[in-house]
C-alpha positions in Angstrom: 4.2 -8.8 22.7 6.6 -6.9 20.5 9.1 -9.7 20.6 6.6 -12.3 19.3 5.6 -9.9 16.5 9.2 -9.4 15.5 9.8 -13.2 15.6 6.8 -13.9 13.4 7.7 -11.2 10.9 11.4 -12.2 10.7 10.4 -15.8 10.3 8.2 -14.8 7.3 10.3 -12.0 6.0 9.5 -12.9 2.4 5.8 -12.4 2.9 4.0 -9.6 1.0 2.7 -8.3 4.2 1.1 -9.1 7.6 -2.3 -8.6 9.0 -2.0 -8.1 12.7 -5.0 -7.8 15.0 -5.6 -7.9 18.8 -6.4 -11.3 20.2 -9.2 -9.9 22.4 -11.2 -8.7 19.4 -13.4 -11.8 19.3 -16.5 -9.9 18.1 -14.9 -9.1 14.8 -16.5 -11.4 12.3 -14.2 -13.6 10.2 -15.8 -12.1 7.1 -14.5 -8.7 8.1 -11.0 -10.0 8.6 -11.2 -11.6 5.1 -12.4 -8.3 3.6 -9.5 -6.4 5.1 -7.1 -9.1 3.9 -8.6 -8.9 0.4 -8.4 -5.1 0.3 -4.8 -5.1 1.3 -4.0 -8.0 -1.1 -5.4 -6.2 -4.1 -3.8 -2.9 -3.2 -7.0 -1.0 -2.7 -7.4 1.7 -0.1 -8.6 0.6 3.3 -11.1 3.4 3.0 -13.0 0.9 0.8 -14.2 -0.7 4.0 -14.9 2.5 5.9 -18.4 2.7 7.4 -19.9 4.9 10.1 -19.3 3.7 13.6 -22.4 2.4 15.4 -22.4 1.2 19.0 -24.1 -2.3 19.3 
């Protein structure tokens, strides 16, 4: 897994950053992924998205 991450990052070395998540996290809504991307993109603290953990 590390080799593929390194390859992807090296291929896109000029990117501002990378958002890496686990492939088996299918229950994470795409809206949440977009929110994380936006927070990172605009330089805000990731704590902006923090919420209490609740078991579903």
